[in-house]
N, CA, C and O of each residue as an XYZ file, in Angstrom:
912
protein
N       0.839     -1.191      0.000
C       0.000      0.000      0.000
C       0.880      1.249      0.000
O       1.778      1.377      0.833
N       0.628      2.167     -0.928
C       1.389      3.406     -0.999
C       0.977      4.349      0.128
O      -0.086      4.188      0.728
N       1.835      5.338      0.410
C       1.587      6.268      1.516
C       0.264      7.013      1.353
O      -0.498      7.138      2.312
N      -0.015      7.510      0.142
C      -1.248      8.268     -0.062
C      -2.479      7.391      0.160
O      -3.469      7.845      0.735
N      -2.424      6.144     -0.289
C      -3.539      5.226     -0.064
C      -3.719      4.958      1.429
O      -4.839      4.905      1.936
N      -2.591      4.790      2.119
C      -2.653      4.543      3.561
C      -3.229      5.751      4.289
O      -4.040      5.598      5.202
N      -2.815      6.952      3.889
C      -3.311      8.169      4.534
C      -4.818      8.303      4.375
O      -5.508      8.716      5.307
N      -5.328      7.958      3.208
C      -6.772      8.029      2.979
C      -7.499      7.014      3.855
O      -8.517      7.333      4.470
N      -6.973      5.790      3.910
C      -7.603      4.759      4.736
C      -7.519      5.126      6.215
O      -8.478      4.924      6.961
N      -6.374      5.663      6.643
C      -6.191      6.072      8.043
C      -7.167      7.181      8.397
O      -7.745      7.189      9.484
N      -7.347      8.118      7.469
C      -8.272      9.226      7.697
C      -9.701      8.720      7.895
O     -10.435      9.234      8.739
N     -10.087      7.713      7.116
C     -11.428      7.166      7.236
C     -11.695      6.512      8.578
O     -12.842      6.418      9.014
N     -10.625      6.057      9.236
C     -10.753      5.419     10.545
C     -10.584      6.397     11.697
O     -10.750      6.018     12.857
N     -10.257      7.646     11.396
C     -10.008      8.642     12.444
C     -10.821      9.911     12.220
O     -10.312     11.026     12.329
N     -12.090      9.711     11.907
C     -13.011     10.841     11.818
C     -12.738     11.810     10.690
O     -13.140     12.971     10.769
N     -12.052     11.357      9.620
C     -11.775     12.225      8.489
C     -10.546     13.096      8.631
O     -10.281     13.940      7.775
N      -9.784     12.902      9.714
C      -8.573     13.705      9.924
C      -7.471     13.215      8.995
O      -7.058     12.059      9.087
N      -6.986     14.078      8.099
C      -5.988     13.704      7.097
C      -4.583     13.906      7.662
O      -4.198     15.044      7.929
N      -3.807     12.842      7.851
C      -2.457     12.987      8.424
C      -1.498     13.742      7.520
O      -0.484     14.258      7.991
N      -1.797     13.815      6.249
C      -0.923     14.551      5.326
C      -0.975     16.047      5.562
O      -0.074     16.773      5.142
N      -2.036     16.522      6.240
C      -2.187     17.945      6.536
C      -1.972     18.235      8.024
O      -2.277     19.327      8.504
N      -1.452     17.259      8.733
C      -1.231     17.416     10.168
C       0.075     18.157     10.422
O       0.813     18.472      9.489
N       0.350     18.432     11.692
C       1.613     19.058     12.071
C       2.763     18.112     11.729
O       2.545     16.907     11.595
N       3.981     18.633     11.587
C       5.121     17.754     11.262
C       5.292     16.597     12.233
O       5.649     15.493     11.823
N       5.038     16.837     13.526
C       5.204     15.771     14.520
C       4.188     14.655     14.291
O       4.545     13.477     14.255
N       2.911     15.037     14.135
C       1.862     14.030     13.922
C       2.075     13.314     12.590
O       1.974     12.091     12.502
N       2.370     14.103     11.556
C       2.592     13.489     10.242
C       3.780     12.522     10.294
O       3.728     11.432      9.724
N       4.836     12.926     10.973
C       6.007     12.058     11.095
C       5.695     10.784     11.852
O       6.174      9.709     11.491
N       4.884     10.900     12.912
C       4.511      9.724     13.701
C       3.694      8.745     12.861
O       3.923      7.537     12.916
N       2.744      9.265     12.084
C       1.906      8.391     11.260
C       2.738      7.744     10.157
O       2.534      6.576      9.825
N       3.673      8.499      9.594
C       4.537      7.926      8.550
C       5.440      6.844      9.124
O       5.708      5.840      8.464
N       5.912      7.047     10.360
C       6.737      6.019     11.002
C       5.922      4.749     11.215
O       6.407      3.646     10.962
N       4.673      4.907     11.685
C       3.799      3.752     11.872
C       3.547      3.049     10.538
O       3.494      1.820     10.479
N       3.393      3.835      9.466
C       3.186      3.259      8.130
C       4.400      2.440      7.699
O       4.257      1.340      7.166
N       5.587      2.979      7.931
C       6.808      2.286      7.504
C       7.004      0.980      8.279
O       7.252     -0.067      7.682
N       6.892      1.046      9.605
C       7.087     -0.164     10.410
C       5.946     -1.139     10.180
O       6.164     -2.349     10.110
N       4.719     -0.616     10.061
C       3.576     -1.482      9.808
C       3.703     -2.220      8.488
O       3.294     -3.376      8.380
N       4.264     -1.563      7.485
C       4.474     -2.224      6.193
C       5.454     -3.395      6.345
O       5.255     -4.466      5.772
N       6.515     -3.168      7.127
C       7.504     -4.227      7.357
C       6.872     -5.406      8.101
O       7.097     -6.564      7.746
N       6.080     -5.104      9.135
C       5.421     -6.170      9.888
C       4.431     -6.939      9.011
O       4.332     -8.163      9.097
N       3.697     -6.201      8.161
C       2.752     -6.853      7.270
C       3.435     -7.805      6.311
O       2.934     -8.896      6.042
N       4.595     -7.384      5.791
C       5.342     -8.254      4.866
C       5.803     -9.530      5.565
O       5.971    -10.566      4.921
N       6.009     -9.460      6.874
C       6.474    -10.628      7.631
C       5.313    -11.354      8.329
O       5.526    -12.130      9.260
N       4.083    -11.089      7.865
C       2.894    -11.814      8.295
C       2.608    -11.677      9.795
O       2.105    -12.608     10.424
N       2.926    -10.533     10.350
C       2.571    -10.241     11.746
C       1.194     -9.583     11.741
O       1.014     -8.541     11.111
N       0.230    -10.170     12.425
C      -1.137     -9.668     12.408
C      -1.351     -8.529     13.397
O      -0.581     -8.380     14.346
N      -2.393     -7.723     13.183
C      -2.649     -6.583     14.071
C      -2.967     -6.993     15.509
O      -2.565     -6.299     16.442
N      -3.679     -8.107     15.710
C      -4.003     -8.520     17.072
C      -2.756     -8.970     17.820
O      -2.669     -8.809     19.037
N      -1.793     -9.531     17.102
C      -0.530     -9.917     17.738
C       0.213     -8.677     18.231
O       0.815     -8.696     19.305
N       0.171     -7.606     17.452
C       0.819     -6.362     17.857
C       0.106     -5.768     19.074
O       0.752     -5.283     20.002
N      -1.239     -5.811     19.065
C      -1.998     -5.305     20.205
C      -1.664     -6.090     21.473
O      -1.481     -5.505     22.541
N      -1.586     -7.414     21.351
C      -1.259     -8.250     22.500
C       0.139     -7.951     23.020
O       0.360     -7.901     24.230
N       1.074     -7.754     22.112
C       2.440     -7.399     22.526
C       2.434     -6.102     23.323
O       3.063     -6.015     24.377
N       1.723     -5.092     22.823
C       1.659     -3.825     23.525
C       1.033     -3.961     24.905
O       1.480     -3.318     25.855
N      -0.008     -4.802     25.027
C      -0.663     -5.007     26.314
C       0.283     -5.684     27.301
O       0.303     -5.334     28.481
N       1.060     -6.644     26.827
C       2.031     -7.314     27.693
C       3.123     -6.348     28.154
O       3.577     -6.414     29.297
N       3.537     -5.459     27.268
C       4.539     -4.461     27.649
C       3.972     -3.538     28.721
O       4.666     -3.189     29.675
N       2.705     -3.142     28.562
C       2.059     -2.302     29.579
C       2.029     -3.008     30.931
O       2.285     -2.388     31.963
N       1.718     -4.302     30.926
C       1.667     -5.063     32.174
C       3.041     -5.117     32.847
O       3.137     -5.256     34.067
N       4.094     -5.008     32.048
C       5.447     -5.047     32.605
C       5.832     -3.746     33.308
O       6.764     -3.733     34.113
N       5.119     -2.642     33.011
C       5.483     -1.337     33.589
C       5.393     -1.345     35.118
O       6.383     -1.024     35.775
N       4.230     -1.703     35.720
C       4.201     -1.741     37.183
C       5.098     -2.825     37.765
O       5.621     -2.662     38.868
N       5.285     -3.928     37.044
C       6.155     -4.993     37.538
C       7.588     -4.499     37.680
O       8.271     -4.825     38.650
N       8.041     -3.709     36.706
C       9.399     -3.162     36.760
C       9.545     -2.204     37.938
O      10.546     -2.237     38.654
N       8.528     -1.337     38.138
C       8.588     -0.410     39.262
C       8.595     -1.173     40.580
O       9.314     -0.806     41.509
N       7.801     -2.226     40.661
C       7.746     -3.025     41.889
C       9.099     -3.659     42.194
O       9.523     -3.697     43.349
N       9.773     -4.153     41.168
C      11.094     -4.755     41.360
C      12.143     -3.725     41.768
O      13.179     -4.064     42.340
N      11.854     -2.460     41.462
C      12.809     -1.396     41.793
C      12.586     -0.801     43.172
O      13.092      0.278     43.478
N      11.822     -1.508     44.012
C      11.522     -1.013     45.359
C      12.084     -1.956     46.419
O      11.332     -2.446     47.261
N      13.379     -2.218     46.395
C      13.927     -3.156     47.389
C      13.750     -2.618     48.809
O      14.099     -1.476     49.108
N      13.208     -3.454     49.659
C      13.033     -3.073     51.046
C      11.796     -2.257     51.337
O      11.529     -1.946     52.498
N      11.022     -1.896     50.306
C       9.797     -1.112     50.512
C       8.619     -2.073     50.617
O       8.380     -2.837     49.682
N       7.863     -2.063     51.736
C       6.712     -2.966     51.872
C       5.703     -2.744     50.743
O       5.555     -1.631     50.240
N       5.013     -3.820     50.353
C       4.078     -3.746     49.228
C       2.980     -2.721     49.467
O       2.541     -2.068     48.521
N       2.530     -2.564     50.692
C       1.461     -1.616     50.972
C       1.924     -0.188     51.142
O       1.118      0.693     51.441
N       3.215      0.058     50.957
C       3.768      1.405     51.138
C       4.344      1.902     49.815
O       5.456      1.524     49.448
N       3.603      2.742     49.095
C       4.081      3.228     47.791
C       5.368      4.043     47.931
O       5.636      4.629     48.980
N       6.141      4.067     46.874
C       7.352      4.874     46.853
C       8.523      4.104     46.281
O       8.608      2.886     46.436
N       9.432      4.817     45.616
C      10.652      4.218     45.091
C      11.837      4.987     45.648
O      11.719      6.179     45.933
N      12.982      4.324     45.810
C      14.171      5.031     46.289
C      14.614      6.089     45.281
O      14.387      5.942     44.080
N      15.246      7.154     45.773
C      15.758      8.209     44.903
C      16.761      7.628     43.909
O      17.678      6.897     44.284
N      16.568      7.967     42.636
C      17.480      7.504     41.593
C      17.310      6.050     41.204
O      18.208      5.464     40.599
N      16.167      5.452     41.543
C      15.945      4.052     41.183
C      15.907      3.894     39.665
O      15.143      4.593     39.000
N      16.709      2.994     39.105
C      16.697      2.824     37.635
C      15.417      2.203     37.118
O      15.200      2.144     35.908
N      14.556      1.732     38.030
C      13.318      1.093     37.591
C      12.390      2.078     36.905
O      11.697      1.711     35.955
N      12.361      3.343     37.375
C      11.393      4.281     36.812
C      11.746      4.717     35.386
O      10.838      4.788     34.558
N      13.010      5.014     35.047
C      13.263      5.311     33.627
C      13.052      4.105     32.722
O      12.674      4.261     31.561
N      13.294      2.900     33.242
C      13.017      1.702     32.456
C      11.517      1.564     32.224
O      11.083      1.202     31.131
N      10.732      1.854     33.254
C       9.269      1.815     33.105
C       8.813      2.850     32.084
O       7.905      2.580     31.298
N       9.430      4.030     32.085
C       9.086      5.067     31.111
C       9.383      4.589     29.689
O       8.608      4.852     28.770
N      10.500      3.892     29.509
C      10.845      3.361     28.188
C       9.827      2.323     27.739
O       9.495      2.248     26.556
N       9.331      1.525     28.676
C       8.325      0.527     28.329
C       7.011      1.184     27.921
O       6.322      0.689     27.029
N       6.658      2.297     28.569
C       5.450      3.029     28.170
C       5.589      3.498     26.721
O       4.646      3.389     25.937
N       6.755      4.014     26.373
C       6.986      4.456     24.996
C       6.871      3.295     24.010
O       6.277      3.432     22.940
N       7.444      2.159     24.380
C       7.372      0.984     23.509
C       5.929      0.533     23.329
O       5.519      0.170     22.226
N       5.160      0.558     24.413
C       3.745      0.179     24.325
C       2.976      1.155     23.449
O       2.098      0.750     22.686
N       3.303      2.447     23.557
C       2.634      3.446     22.721
C       2.944      3.223     21.252
O       2.079      3.407     20.395
N       4.176      2.828     20.959
C       4.540      2.526     19.573
C       3.727      1.346     19.055
O       3.219      1.377     17.934
N       3.607      0.299     19.882
C       2.815     -0.866     19.478
C       1.361     -0.480     19.263
O       0.703     -1.008     18.367
N       0.854      0.441     20.085
C      -0.537      0.877     19.956
C      -0.779      1.566     18.617
O      -1.857      1.447     18.035
N       0.231      2.288     18.133
C       0.089      2.930     16.831
C       0.290      1.968     15.673
O      -0.187      2.208     14.564
N       1.001      0.874     15.938
C       1.331     -0.049     14.859
C       0.230     -1.050     14.555
O       0.097     -1.495     13.414
N      -0.575     -1.418     15.576
C      -1.589     -2.440     15.294
C      -2.602     -1.942     14.268
O      -3.021     -2.690     13.385
N      -2.996     -0.658     14.391
C      -3.903     -0.096     13.401
C      -3.262      0.007     12.033
O      -3.917     -0.221     11.016
N      -1.965      0.355     12.005
C      -1.259      0.459     10.724
C      -1.201     -0.893     10.029
O      -1.443     -0.992      8.826
N      -0.882     -1.928     10.789
C      -0.822     -3.274     10.208
C      -2.198     -3.695      9.697
O      -2.313     -4.301      8.632
N      -3.246     -3.368     10.465
C      -4.602     -3.741     10.048
C      -4.977     -3.075      8.730
O      -5.557     -3.715      7.853
N      -4.648     -1.794      8.588
C      -4.983     -1.066      7.360
C      -4.162     -1.589      6.184
O      -4.705     -1.837      5.107
N      -2.867     -1.755      6.386
C      -1.968     -2.148      5.298
C      -2.276     -3.554      4.797
O      -2.206     -3.821      3.597
N      -2.619     -4.455      5.724
C      -2.892     -5.834      5.332
C      -4.362     -6.080      5.013
O      -4.741     -7.194      4.648
N      -5.204     -5.033      5.149
C      -6.624     -5.199      4.888
C      -7.320     -6.083      5.902
O      -8.279     -6.781      5.573
N      -6.834     -6.054      7.152
C      -7.378     -6.938      8.184
C      -8.073     -6.132      9.284
O      -8.109     -6.561     10.437
N      -8.623     -4.972      8.934
C      -9.411     -4.227      9.920
C     -10.695     -5.007     10.222
O     -11.295     -5.601      9.325
N     -11.101     -5.000     11.470
C     -12.304     -5.736     11.861
C     -12.921     -5.072     13.080
O     -12.244     -4.357     13.819
N     -14.204     -5.311     13.284
C     -14.879     -4.765     14.455
C     -14.331     -5.392     15.736
O     -14.212     -4.726     16.765
N     -13.999     -6.684     15.658
C     -13.433     -7.349     16.832
C     -12.081     -6.738     17.193
O     -11.793     -6.498     18.366
N     -11.263     -6.490     16.184
C      -9.966     -5.878     16.434
C     -10.098     -4.482     17.014
O      -9.301     -4.080     17.861
N     -11.106     -3.739     16.559
C     -11.342     -2.391     17.074
C     -11.682     -2.438     18.563
O     -11.158     -1.651     19.352
N     -12.567     -3.372     18.941
C     -12.954     -3.496     20.352
C     -11.767     -3.960     21.185
O     -11.520     -3.434     22.270
N     -11.039     -4.935     20.680
C      -9.873     -5.459     21.419
C      -8.841     -4.364     21.640
O      -8.268     -4.257     22.725
N      -8.603     -3.560     20.627
C      -7.633     -2.475     20.743
C      -8.081     -1.452     21.792
O      -7.265     -0.965     22.574
N      -9.378     -1.129     21.805
C      -9.892     -0.162     22.775
C      -9.760     -0.684     24.199
O      -9.349      0.048     25.098
N     -10.111     -1.959     24.402
C      -9.990     -2.551     25.738
C      -8.524     -2.610     26.168
O      -8.198     -2.325     27.321
N      -7.643     -2.982     25.233
C      -6.215     -3.043     25.549
C      -5.672     -1.668     25.947
O      -4.832     -1.564     26.841
N      -6.149     -0.618     25.283
C      -5.726      0.748     25.636
C      -6.100      1.080     27.075
O      -5.286      1.619     27.825
N      -7.342      0.754     27.461
C      -7.790      1.073     28.828
C      -7.020      0.243     29.856
O      -6.634      0.768     30.900
N      -6.794     -1.028     29.582
C      -6.040     -1.867     30.512
C      -4.589     -1.401     30.613
O      -3.988     -1.435     31.687
N      -4.040     -0.969     29.491
C      -2.668     -0.464     29.502
C      -2.530      0.775     30.362
O      -1.576      0.897     31.129
N      -3.479      1.697     30.241
C      -3.436      2.907     31.057
C      -3.630      2.581     32.536
O      -3.048      3.236     33.400
N      -4.445      1.573     32.824
C      -4.594      1.131     34.207
C      -3.250      0.654     34.760
O      -2.905      0.951     35.904
N      -2.500     -0.081     33.952
C      -1.178     -0.558     34.384
C      -0.242      0.618     34.650
O       0.519      0.595     35.618
N      -0.288      1.647     33.800
C       0.575      2.816     34.025
C       0.236      3.502     35.343
O       1.129      3.910     36.087
N      -1.055      3.625     35.626
C      -1.465      4.299     36.854
C      -1.117      3.466     38.086
O      -0.800      4.023     39.137
N      -1.174      2.141     37.968
C      -0.703      1.295     39.065
C       0.784      1.558     39.310
O       1.233      1.597     40.456
N       1.540      1.738     38.235
C       2.962      2.075     38.372
C       3.136      3.422     39.063
O       4.060      3.594     39.858
N       2.254      4.382     38.767
C       2.289      5.682     39.449
C       2.109      5.485     40.956
O       2.823      6.080     41.762
N       1.140      4.637     41.320
C       0.890      4.384     42.745
C       2.103      3.716     43.403
O       2.510      4.098     44.501
N       2.671      2.726     42.731
C       3.843      2.045     43.271
C       5.028      2.996     43.400
O       5.873      2.837     44.281
N       5.078      3.994     42.502
C       6.182      4.957     42.537
C       5.984      6.029     43.603
O       6.904      6.800     43.876
N       4.787      6.094     44.215
C       4.600      7.026     45.315
C       3.398      7.932     45.252
O       3.167      8.685     46.198
N       2.604      7.901     44.171
C       1.418      8.753     44.079
C       0.338      8.234     45.021
O       0.184      7.020     45.158
N      -0.428      9.134     45.684
C      -1.499      8.693     46.588
C      -2.534      7.846     45.852
O      -2.906      8.147     44.717
N      -2.988      6.796     46.506
C      -3.929      5.877     45.876
C      -5.211      6.547     45.432
O      -5.707      6.281     44.337
N      -5.763      7.436     46.290
C      -7.029      8.083     45.939
C      -6.870      8.967     44.708
O      -7.793      9.092     43.904
N      -5.686      9.585     44.563
C      -5.442     10.454     43.418
C      -5.307      9.631     42.139
O      -5.796     10.031     41.082
N      -4.656      8.503     42.239
C      -4.504      7.609     41.093
C      -5.872      7.098     40.634
O      -6.151      7.056     39.436
N      -6.723      6.711     41.590
C      -8.058      6.230     41.251
C      -8.869      7.334     40.573
O      -9.570      7.078     39.595
N      -8.775      8.560     41.093
C      -9.521      9.680     40.501
C      -9.051      9.959     39.075
O      -9.871     10.200     38.189
N      -7.739      9.927     38.847
C      -7.202     10.175     37.509
C      -7.658      9.102     36.528
O      -8.055      9.404     35.402
N      -7.598      7.851     36.962
C      -8.041      6.763     36.095
C      -9.523      6.832     35.796
O      -9.945      6.607     34.661
N     -10.318      7.145     36.815
C     -11.773      7.222     36.622
C     -12.140      8.338     35.657
O     -13.033      8.169     34.828
N     -11.456      9.487     35.755
C     -11.753     10.615     34.865
C     -11.442     10.258     33.412
O     -12.203     10.604     32.509
N     -10.330      9.572     33.190
C      -9.970      9.172     31.827
C     -10.932      8.127     31.284
O     -11.358      8.209     30.132
N     -11.271      7.157     32.100
C     -12.187      6.105     31.653
C     -13.570      6.678     31.365
O     -14.232      6.259     30.415
N     -14.008      7.637     32.185
C     -15.307      8.248     31.953
C     -15.330      8.987     30.625
O     -16.328      8.949     29.905
N     -14.232      9.659     30.300
C     -14.143     10.369     29.030
C     -14.307      9.400     27.862
O     -15.078      9.665     26.939
N     -13.588      8.283     27.897
C     -13.667      7.329     26.792
C     -15.023      6.622     26.750
O     -15.531      6.312     25.672
N     -15.608      6.369     27.925
C     -16.924      5.732     27.949
C     -17.982      6.661     27.361
O     -18.832      6.240     26.577
N     -17.912      7.951     27.761
C     -18.884      8.916     27.238
C     -18.748      9.053     25.727
O     -19.752      9.160     25.023
N     -17.530      9.051     25.227
C     -17.321      9.150     23.778
C     -17.901      7.927     23.071
O     -18.541      8.051     22.026
N     -17.677      6.753     23.642
C     -18.183      5.533     23.018
C     -19.712      5.528     22.981
O     -20.305      5.146     21.972
N     -20.349      5.947     24.067
C     -21.805      5.965     24.102
C     -22.366      7.033     23.155
O     -23.387      6.821     22.499
N     -21.689      8.174     23.094
C     -22.144      9.225     22.183
C     -21.989      8.790     20.733
O     -22.826      9.120     19.893
N     -20.928      8.055     20.435
C     -20.739      7.535     19.084
C     -21.863      6.568     18.719
O     -22.388      6.598     17.606
N     -22.222      5.708     19.678
C     -23.333      4.777     19.438
C     -24.644      5.515     19.234
O     -25.550      5.017     18.566
N     -24.742      6.725     19.822
C     -25.977      7.508     19.692
C     -25.999      8.364     18.437
O     -27.008      9.007     18.145
N     -24.888      8.381     17.684
C     -24.897      9.107     16.421
C     -23.832     10.164     16.241
O     -23.754     10.767     15.171
N     -23.004     10.417     17.251
C     -21.929     11.397     17.094
C     -20.819     10.798     16.258
O     -20.630      9.581     16.248
N     -20.070     11.661     15.544
C     -18.922     11.169     14.798
C     -17.928     10.558     15.771
O     -17.936     10.889     16.957
N     -17.065      9.660     15.275
C     -16.210      8.856     16.156
C     -15.373      9.695     17.114
O     -15.252      9.341     18.287
N     -14.794     10.793     16.646
C     -13.928     11.596     17.501
C     -14.731     12.629     18.270
O     -14.552     12.781     19.479
N     -15.610     13.337     17.588
C     -16.398     14.364     18.264
C     -15.605     15.628     18.446
O     -15.948     16.670     17.886
N     -14.546     15.547     19.224
C     -13.649     16.672     19.443
C     -12.311     16.115     19.906
O     -12.266     15.117     20.626
N     -11.222     16.757     19.495
C      -9.894     16.382     19.969
C      -9.635     17.159     21.254
O      -9.422     18.371     21.211
N      -9.650     16.481     22.382
C      -9.505     17.141     23.673
C      -8.027     17.305     24.042
O      -7.133     16.865     23.319
N      -7.800     17.947     25.183
C      -6.426     18.155     25.645
C      -5.854     16.904     26.290
O      -4.675     16.887     26.645
N      -6.653     15.861     26.452
C      -6.180     14.658     27.155
C      -6.430     13.399     26.350
O      -6.870     12.386     26.894
N      -6.148     13.457     25.042
C      -6.259     12.247     24.235
C      -5.115     11.293     24.606
O      -4.218     11.658     25.366
N      -5.155     10.096     24.075
C      -4.185      9.075     24.475
C      -2.727      9.520     24.305
O      -1.923      9.242     25.196
N      -2.338     10.196     23.212
C      -0.947     10.637     23.126
C      -0.532     11.531     24.300
O       0.606     11.461     24.764
N      -1.453     12.367     24.775
C      -1.149     13.209     25.922
C      -0.940     12.365     27.166
O      -0.031     12.630     27.952
N      -1.771     11.355     27.350
C      -1.631     10.485     28.514
C      -0.317      9.710     28.453
O       0.307      9.454     29.483
N       0.095      9.344     27.255
C       1.393      8.677     27.096
C       2.514      9.592     27.574
O       3.402      9.167     28.312
N       2.465     10.861     27.144
C       3.509     11.803     27.526
C       3.534     12.040     29.032
O       4.603     12.118     29.636
N       2.352     12.155     29.636
C       2.296     12.357     31.091
C       2.903     11.151     31.800
O       3.645     11.311     32.769
N       2.595      9.950     31.328
C       3.141      8.746     31.949
C       4.663      8.692     31.802
O       5.375      8.391     32.760
N       5.149      8.985     30.607
C       6.591      8.919     30.361
C       7.341      9.953     31.199
O       8.277      9.614     31.923
N       6.922     11.217     31.096
C       7.647     12.269     31.804
C       7.417     12.205     33.306
O       8.282     12.613     34.081
N       6.255     11.696     33.728
C       6.023     11.522     35.155
C       6.979     10.510     35.754
O       7.540     10.741     36.825
N       7.170      9.388     35.069
C       8.087      8.368     35.558
C       9.540      8.844     35.496
O      10.333      8.551     36.390
N       9.880      9.575     34.443
C      11.241     10.117     34.364
C      11.492     11.131     35.477
O      12.585     11.179     36.041
N      10.477     11.946     35.795
C      10.621     12.927     36.871
C      10.805     12.235     38.216
O      11.536     12.722     39.078
N      10.133     11.090     38.391
C      10.255     10.345     39.643
C      11.668      9.814     39.841
O      12.076      9.551     40.972
N      12.411      9.656     38.764
C      13.812      9.233     38.877
C      14.651     10.321     39.540
O      15.567     10.033     40.309
N      14.322     11.588     39.229
C      15.052     12.724     39.793
C      14.572     13.036     41.207
O      15.374     13.266     42.112
N      13.240     13.039     41.383
C      12.639     13.342     42.683
C      11.348     12.537     42.795
O      10.370     12.860     42.120
N      11.319     11.505     43.624
C      10.156     10.611     43.683
C       8.827     11.320     43.907
O       7.804     10.855     43.403
N       8.803     12.428     44.645
C       7.529     13.105     44.916
C       6.911     13.722     43.661
O       5.728     14.062     43.671
N       7.682     13.873     42.584
C       7.149     14.457     41.359
C       6.140     13.546     40.676
O       5.400     13.999     39.803
N       6.095     12.269     41.055
C       5.097     11.383     40.462
C       3.696     11.826     40.880
O       2.731     11.633     40.140
N       3.591     12.419     42.067
C       2.294     12.944     42.509
C       1.890     14.135     41.647
O       0.718     14.280     41.299
N       2.853     14.986     41.302
C       2.580     16.132     40.432
C       2.090     15.647     39.066
O       1.164     16.219     38.492
N       2.713     14.600     38.560
C       2.301     14.049     37.262
C       0.877     13.501     37.330
O       0.108     13.645     36.380
N       0.528     12.875     38.451
C      -0.825     12.336     38.603
C      -1.855     13.462     38.674
O      -2.945     13.353     38.112
N      -1.503     14.541     39.370
C      -2.383     15.719     39.408
C      -2.563     16.276     38.004
O      -3.670     16.657     37.623
N      -1.479     16.325     37.230
C      -1.577     16.796     35.851
C      -2.476     15.914     35.012
O      -3.275     16.414     34.221
N      -2.355     14.601     35.177
C      -3.219     13.648     34.459
C      -4.683     13.932     34.784
O      -5.518     14.034     33.885
N      -4.988     14.058     36.087
C      -6.366     14.288     36.523
C      -6.897     15.625     36.009
O      -8.032     15.704     35.537
N      -6.089     16.665     36.098
C      -6.514     17.992     35.660
C      -6.842     18.001     34.170
O      -7.879     18.523     33.760
N      -5.960     17.424     33.369
C      -6.200     17.365     31.932
C      -7.436     16.534     31.607
O      -8.191     16.870     30.694
N      -7.643     15.446     32.356
C      -8.809     14.597     32.116
C     -10.103     15.342     32.426
O     -11.098     15.181     31.719
N     -10.096     16.154     33.477
C     -11.294     16.922     33.825
C     -11.594     17.987     32.766
O     -12.748     18.196     32.394
N     -10.542     18.656     32.286
C     -10.733     19.646     31.216
C     -11.250     18.958     29.957
O     -12.159     19.456     29.293
N     -10.662     17.807     29.638
C     -11.084     17.063     28.452
C     -12.528     16.605     28.573
O     -13.273     16.614     27.594
N     -12.922     16.204     29.784
C     -14.301     15.788     29.991
C     -15.277     16.911     29.706
O     -16.344     16.687     29.134
N     -14.909     18.118     30.105
C     -15.758     19.279     29.828
C     -15.836     19.547     28.328
O     -16.914     19.797     27.789
N     -14.679     19.493     27.656
C     -14.661     19.697     26.208
C     -15.549     18.671     25.505
O     -16.326     19.016     24.615
N     -15.426     17.422     25.910
C     -16.188     16.365     25.271
C     -17.676     16.509     25.553
O     -18.501     16.288     24.667
N     -18.026     16.880     26.789
C     -19.439     17.052     27.136
C     -20.087     18.121     26.263
O     -21.218     17.952     25.806
N     -19.375     19.218     26.030
C     -19.903     20.282     25.175
C     -20.056     19.800     23.735
O     -21.039     20.119     23.066
N     -19.077     19.029     23.264
C     -19.141     18.503     21.891
C     -20.294     17.523     21.737
O     -20.990     17.528     20.721
N     -20.496     16.686     22.744
C     -21.605     15.718     22.692
C     -22.949     16.459     22.664
O     -23.861     16.095     21.923
N     -23.042     17.488     23.475
C     -24.313     18.252     23.508
C     -24.586     18.882     22.147
O     -25.721     18.850     21.672
N     -23.556     19.460     21.508
C     -23.741     20.081     20.185
C     -24.125     19.015     19.153
O     -24.983     19.249     18.302
N     -23.483     17.846     19.236
C     -23.695     16.821     18.216
C     -25.033     16.126     18.339
O     -25.614     15.720     17.333
N     -25.530     15.982     19.548
C     -26.732     15.169     19.756
C     -27.977     15.959     20.085
O     -29.058     15.384     20.207
N     -27.846     17.286     20.234
C     -29.030     18.099     20.480
C     -29.751     18.343     19.164
O     -29.127     18.798     18.206
N     -31.054     18.052     19.085
C     -31.787     18.231     17.817
C     -31.782     19.696     17.361
O     -32.351     20.019     16.319
């Protein structure tokens, strides 16, 4: 599949957003996914296999943080200053995010898009983010704050899914807390915890704040789209 054909197919799956007219960063990211996805497709790697790989990598994020807490009781969140576990966990989040972008690319390039794959990918995304937030808690963020941040993000995606079923376009609105933003918060939050463990709490507050703003943006978009 040529790049222009892929861009058209990708646009059809993302609410009509054309990656060829996106910012250089977004366009570059989509082109990278196209290039790697083409290679995976040639080697008969299916999109669900890529999704499963990404989910397993996400599950490894809290496990790595847990292993980096020698001497810290399981019920007591926190990592030692300068623990190498947190930058490794941040690298795993990036790897999982790459896999998340590749499963859709492989599906489009190989012509293997399916409703089942769409649902599986969505569920894997939510489970992956849950794993990242568990890592935040293990790294020292308060449990109640982690739960609030996760609930706000899940509510946003649930509301979007229900609004889509009711007739809204798939995206509705691009909020300030879409998945790429959550990836960045997870990565930089874990990297910050390497320098100063208490900064993981700041990252969790940022996650929650952005999710609340995004929820408001989405609520307004849903009202505009579904009000007769």
